[in-house]
C-alpha positions in Angstrom: 0.2 0.1 -0.5 1.1 3.4 -1.0 3.1 5.4 2.5 1.5 8.3 3.1 3.3 11.6 2.0 4.4 14.5 4.0 2.3 17.0 1.1 -0.9 14.5 2.8 0.0 15.1 6.3 -2.3 17.9 7.1 -2.0 19.5 10.5 -5.2 19.0 11.7 -6.5 16.1 13.9 -7.1 12.9 11.7 -11.0 11.8 11.9 -11.2 8.6 13.6 -14.1 6.7 11.9 -15.0 2.7 11.9 -15.7 2.7 8.4 -13.8 4.8 5.6 -16.0 4.3 2.3 -14.6 5.4 -0.6 -17.5 5.9 -3.5 -20.7 7.7 -2.8 -22.9 5.8 -5.1 -25.9 3.7 -4.3 -24.4 0.9 -3.6 -22.0 3.2 -1.2 -24.7 4.6 0.3 -26.7 1.5 1.1 -23.1 -0.1 2.8 -23.6 3.3 5.2 -27.0 2.2 6.2 -26.4 -2.1 7.0 -23.2 -0.3 9.0 -25.3 1.6 10.8 -28.0 -0.8 11.6 -24.7 -2.7 13.3 -23.7 0.1 15.3 -21.5 1.3 13.0 -20.2 4.6 12.2 -19.1 5.8 8.9 -17.9 8.1 6.9 -17.6 8.7 2.9 -15.1 9.8 0.6 -16.2 11.0 -3.1 -14.1 12.8 -6.1 -17.0 14.1 -7.6 -18.4 17.2 -5.6 -22.0 15.7 -5.2 -23.3 12.4 -3.6 -24.9 10.0 -5.5 -21.6 8.8 -8.1 -22.3 7.4 -11.6 -25.6 6.7 -11.1 -26.3 11.0 -11.3 -23.5 11.6 -13.1 -24.6 9.5 -16.2 -28.2 8.4 -15.7 -29.2 11.7 -13.6 -32.4 12.3 -15.0 -32.9 9.0 -16.8 -34.9 5.7 -15.3 -33.9 3.2 -13.9 -36.2 0.2 -13.8 -34.8 -2.7 -11.9 -34.5 -1.4 -8.2 -36.9 -3.8 -6.4 -40.0 -1.8 -5.4 -39.5 0.9 -7.3 -41.2 0.2 -10.4 -38.6 3.5 -11.8 -37.1 5.9 -10.5 -33.9 8.2 -11.8 -30.2 8.5 -10.9 -31.2 11.1 -9.0 -34.2 10.3 -7.3 -32.6 6.3 -5.6 -29.7 8.8 -4.5 -32.1 11.0 -3.0 -33.8 8.1 -1.2 -31.1 6.2 0.4 -30.2 10.4 1.7 -33.0 9.9 3.0 -33.0 6.2 4.3 -28.7 7.0 5.7 -30.0 10.5 7.7 -30.3 8.5 11.3 -26.7 7.0 11.2 -24.9 10.4 10.6 -22.2 9.9 8.1 -20.3 12.4 7.0 -19.5 13.0 3.8 -16.2 14.6 2.4 -16.6 15.5 -1.8 -14.8 16.9 -4.4 -11.9 15.2 -2.8 -10.0 11.9 -3.8 -7.9 8.9 -1.9 -4.2 9.5 -1.9 -3.1 7.3 0.3 -3.6 4.1 2.5 -1.1 2.4 5.4 -1.4 0.1 7.9 -0.7 1.8 11.8 0.4 -1.1 14.0 -2.0 -0.8 15.8 -4.0 -2.6 12.7 -6.4 0.2 11.8 -5.6 2.4 8.6 -4.2 5.9 8.2 -5.8 7.2 5.0 -5.5 10.9 3.1 -7.0 12.5 0.7 -5.9 15.2 -2.5 -7.5 17.6 -0.4 -5.2 16.6 2.6 -8.3 15.5 4.9 -6.9 12.7 7.2 -9.0 9.8 8.6 -8.5 6.8 11.1 -10.3 3.9 9.9 -10.7 0.6 11.6 -12.5 -0.9 8.1 -12.0 0.9 4.6 -14.4 0.3 2.1 -13.6 0.9 -1.5 -17.1 1.9 -3.4 -15.8 3.6 -6.6 -18.1 2.1 -9.4 -15.7 2.0 -12.2 -13.4 3.9 -10.8 -12.5 7.7 -9.6 -14.2 9.9 -11.6 -11.8 12.9 -13.4 -13.0 15.1 -15.7 -12.0 15.6 -18.9 -10.0 18.8 -19.0 -9.4 21.4 -21.7 -6.1 21.3 -23.4 -4.9 24.9 -23.2 -1.8 26.7 -22.1 -1.8 28.7 -19.0 -5.5 27.6 -18.3 -4.9 25.5 -15.0 -3.3 28.2 -13.1 -6.9 29.3 -12.8 -8.8 25.7 -11.6 -11.1 26.3 -9.6 -11.0 31.0 -9.4 -12.6 31.3 -12.4 -12.1 28.0 -14.2 -14.4 25.3 -13.0 -15.2 21.3 -14.3 -18.6 20.8 -12.8 -21.8 23.0 -13.1 -21.6 22.6 -8.9 -21.2 26.5 -8.4 -23.4 28.4 -11.0 -25.6 29.7 -8.6 -22.6 31.8 -7.2 -21.8 33.5 -10.6 -25.1 35.4 -11.0 -24.5 38.7 -12.8 -21.5 37.7 -14.3 -20.0 36.7 -17.4 -20.0 33.0 -17.9 -18.7 30.9 -20.6 -19.8 26.8 -20.7 -17.2 25.1 -23.2 -18.7 21.4 -23.8 -21.6 19.7 -25.9 -22.6 17.4 -22.7 -25.5 16.6 -21.1 -24.3 18.4 -18.3 -22.7 21.7 -20.2 -26.2 21.9 -21.9 -28.0 21.7 -18.9 -25.5 24.3 -17.4 -26.2 27.1 -20.0 -29.9 26.3 -19.3 -29.6 27.0 -15.9 -27.6 29.8 -16.6 -30.1 32.0 -18.6 -33.0 30.6 -16.7 -32.5 31.6 -13.2 -34.4 34.7 -12.5 -32.9 36.8 -10.8 -29.6 34.5 -10.0 -29.3 34.1 -13.6 -25.7 35.1 -15.4 -25.1 38.6 -16.6 -23.7 36.7 -19.9 -23.8 32.9 -21.7 -22.1 31.8 -24.5 -21.7 27.9 -25.0 -18.4 26.4 -26.7 -18.8 23.4 -28.9 -17.4 22.5 -31.7 -19.9 21.9 -33.9 -24.3 22.9 -33.1 -24.6 18.9 -32.0 -25.2 18.4 -28.0 -26.2 15.2 -26.4 -28.9 15.8 -24.8 -32.4 14.9 -26.0 -35.3 16.6 -27.4 -36.9 18.6 -24.9 -33.7 19.9 -23.5 -32.9 20.9 -26.9 -35.7 22.9 -27.1 -35.7 24.4 -24.1 -31.7 26.0 -25.2 -32.9 27.2 -28.5 -35.7 28.8 -27.0 -32.9 31.1 -24.9 -30.3 31.4 -28.2 -33.6 32.5 -30.0 -34.1 34.7 -26.7 -30.6 35.8 -26.7 -30.2 34.8 -23.0 -27.7 31.8 -24.2 -25.6 32.3 -27.5 -23.9 29.4 -29.3 -20.4 30.0 -30.4 -19.4 26.6 -33.0 -15.4 26.4 -32.3 -12.6 25.5 -30.9 -10.8 26.7 -28.0 -6.9 27.5 -28.2 -6.1 30.3 -25.3 -6.8 31.9 -23.0 -6.4 36.1 -22.4 -5.2 37.2 -18.8 -5.6 41.1 -18.1 -3.2 42.8 -16.2 -4.2 41.9 -12.8 -3.5 38.7 -14.0 -7.1 37.6 -14.1 -8.5 35.0 -16.7 -10.3 37.7 -18.9 -11.7 35.7 -22.2 -11.4 32.1 -24.1 -10.0 32.8 -27.8 -11.8 30.9 -29.9 -11.6 29.3 -33.7 -14.4 29.4 -35.0 -16.3 27.2 -37.5 -15.1 30.1 -40.3 -11.5 29.8 -39.3 -11.3 33.3 -37.2 -10.4 33.6 -33.9 -12.7 35.4 -31.9 -12.2 36.2 -28.4 -15.0 35.3 -25.2 -14.8 38.5 -22.4 -15.9 35.9 -19.6 -15.5 36.1 -15.8 -15.7 32.2 -14.8 -15.5 29.4 -17.4 -17.1 25.8 -16.7 -15.6 22.8 -18.9 -18.2 20.4 -19.0 -16.4 17.6 -21.0 -17.6 15.0 -19.0 -15.6 12.6 -16.5 -13.3 9.7 -17.3 -13.3 6.9 -14.3 -9.9 5.4 -13.9 -9.3 3.0 -10.8 -6.4 5.7 -9.5 -4.6 5.2 -6.5 -6.8 2.2 -5.8 -3.9 0.4 -8.3 -1.3 1.4 -5.6 -2.7 0.1 -2.7 -1.0 -3.7 -3.5 -4.8 -5.1 -3.2 -4.8 -8.6 -6.2 -6.0 -7.0 -9.1 -7.6 -8.8 -12.3 -8.1 -6.5 -15.5 -8.2 -3.8 -13.2 -11.0 -5.0 -11.0 -10.7 -6.0 -7.5 -10.6 -9.6 -6.5 -12.5 -10.0 -3.5 -13.9 -13.1 -1.4 -17.3 -13.4 -1.7 -17.9 -14.6 1.7 -17.4 -11.2 3.5 -15.9 -9.3 0.4 -12.9 -8.3 1.8 -9.8 -8.1 -0.8 -6.7 -9.7 -0.7 -5.6 -7.0 2.2 -7.4 -7.6 5.2 -9.5 -4.6 6.6 -10.1 -3.4 3.2 -13.4 -4.5 1.5 -15.0 -3.9 -1.8 -18.1 -3.8 -3.2 -20.0 -2.9 -6.3 -18.7 -2.3 -9.8 -14.9 -2.0 -8.5 -14.8 -5.9 -7.8 -14.8 -8.5 -9.8 -15.2 -12.6 -8.9 -17.4 -15.5 -10.1 -20.6 -15.1 -11.2 -19.8 -10.9 -11.0 -23.1 -9.0 -12.6 -22.4 -5.1 -12.6 -26.2 -4.4 -11.3 -27.0 -1.8 -8.3 -28.9 -4.7 -6.4 -25.9 -6.9 -6.4 -23.7 -4.3 -5.2 -26.4 -3.9 -2.4 -26.1 -7.5 -1.8 -21.9 -7.5 -1.6 -22.6 -4.5 1.0 -24.7 -6.0 3.1 -22.3 -9.4 3.7 -19.5 -6.5 3.5 -21.3 -5.1 6.8 -21.0 -8.3 8.7 -17.9 -8.7 8.7 -16.5 -5.2 9.6 -19.2 -5.7 12.0 -17.2 -8.7 13.7 -14.1 -6.5 13.1 -15.2 -3.7 14.6 -17.2 -5.3 18.0 -15.1 -8.5 18.0 -16.5 -8.3 21.7 -20.2 -9.1 21.1 -21.8 -11.4 18.9 -24.1 -10.0 15.3 -27.0 -11.9 15.8 -29.0 -11.4 12.6 -31.4 -9.0 13.4 -35.0 -7.7 11.3 -35.7 -4.7 10.9 -39.5 -5.1 11.4 -39.6 -7.0 14.7 -36.5 -5.4 16.4 -36.5 -3.0 19.3 -32.4 -1.7 19.1 -32.9 -1.2 15.6 -36.7 0.4 15.9 -34.0 2.6 18.1 -31.0 2.9 15.9 -33.5 4.1 12.9 -35.7 6.7 15.3 -39.2 4.9 15.0 -39.0 3.2 17.8 -42.3 4.8 20.0 
């Protein structure tokens, strides 16, 4: 496993937890629930800036039909329902950061550090990162990286903070279109000017969404520029002032801006998990199907990130994996107590944990 680096050792005291869950998709959220029933506390880390994982990033508004007792739910709705379900357990969420290092302590627990310097000490680690850590596809323009986090953003979560400002959005993804619509339709919170840039006038969005975008273009609330970004312009004060685009006519055009949103989609990568020393098979984590523990005792893997004979990459299968992993972790965290199977229909103890006891 990778050793903790000096850069990761932030001065703040580490957060101590029973279980650290890497990932915040549906399977990770259900793991929080099952762990909570066993009185195992959890902290959750995800590289995305929102809860829901690839289910929300890729299927936010698309229907899912194979979740038990839910005839249909969008990815976003499923994540919201799972968040509601785990409310009694008070899990901590640490978003927009990636687990960068894991090291076993002498006492058997794990030191864990993230890309933002957050540190944890955990009795167990659960890898529930889906197909991997989502990394934004970046716009390759010289000098642009220096403005990341101040004027350059690679997700639309902070769009509402730029009311009245000139916003340029680059991308033809569903997220880029949604951001352009949100920036143009937000009333008093709308951006001062919205320009959408894509290589051609064709977008990855359904017909209704494209109609909303076209209405905003017709009204002048959103300007569309077909072209390829090629350079940036900095002000005398060192701020990002404009994006230079090579348009479809072969001419360079400067687009003044206060904030630039590059929404080119996400690329899943196994990331630092590949360096933890876990047994891998075709870039997936090998597990014991009795407990879903990996080749490293105390580290478990559930959901699309793992592999075993008969593996099916379905959310419902991930729920099963999270349940068995939770029972194994319960024994690890509370070795002094028995783990009898209890049912939420009849157990007064579980009712108290869920906050539904009379």
